[in-house]
N, C-alpha and C positions, 0 to 999 in steps of 0.2 A: 408524365411531363408531355407537355403540347411540345409540335413542331411547326414552321413552318413550312408549307411545302407550294410548290405553283404547280397551276394547270400543264404550264408548258415543260417539266420534269417531266409529269406524268405523261402527258402526250409524245416529248422524246422516247420515253420507255417503249409505247404503245407504235410507235413508228418504227424502231428497232427489232422490235420481237412479230413484226410484221402482222399485228392486231388491227381490225377496225382497220384494214387497208383501203377502203372502200368509204370510210366516212370519213364525210366534211370535219376541220377543224374545229370548227363551231358548234359542229353536232357532238363530239369528242367533247369539249368546254361543258356543253350543256350535263353531258353524260355525268363527266368528273362532278359536277356542282351536286347532281343527286346521290354519288356516290357515299362522297364526302358528307354532304348532308346528314344523310342515311346511319352513318357512321359516328354523329353526335357533335361534326365539322364544322369550323363554320369560316366562310368570306370573310376578309378584311381588305383586300385591295382587288380592284377590277381595270384592266385595262395597262397592267402595270409592263414598260418597254422590256423584250426579252435582248438577254445579252448573250448572241449565240457566238462562239469562236469561231469563225469560218470565214473564208476568201472568199467563197462563193456564194452566201448571202441571198443574192437575188436568187437564187438557184434554189433555194432550200426553204424560203419563206413561201406558202401558196396553202390553198384551200386542202391539199390534200398531203401535206410535209409538215414543217413548224412555221409554230405560231408568232408573228408579230408583235403581237400582246400578249398577256396572259393574266389571269383572279388568281391569286396568293390564298392559301387557306392555312388555318389552324389545326393541328389535328392530333390527338392521341396518339400519341408514339407507338402504343400500343396496338391498335389498333392498324397500323400500316401493312399488317399482312394481311388481315381482312381485305383491305381496299386493294393488295394488288392480286390479290384470288380473285378479286370482283373485275379486275383489268384482267388477267389471266382470259377471262370468260370469253372480250369482247370479240 
């Protein structure tokens, strides 16, 4: 079964788990693209606006926090473990 997953979700996970703290959002986006493609996933949408549920949105969107827009991917759901294992090593 394939799932749709956004780079924004993955970047949020990375930031919440203190991974890649000194890496820009743009750099993370490129690494995420490479990881997903390595797992056979595909880019389906680029620069989709993110919907963050926060009152202080202007404080949370910047190059070292959360993205304003993000790419969307399709990935085999059985490969999510591999994806998160890869992200954990950043």
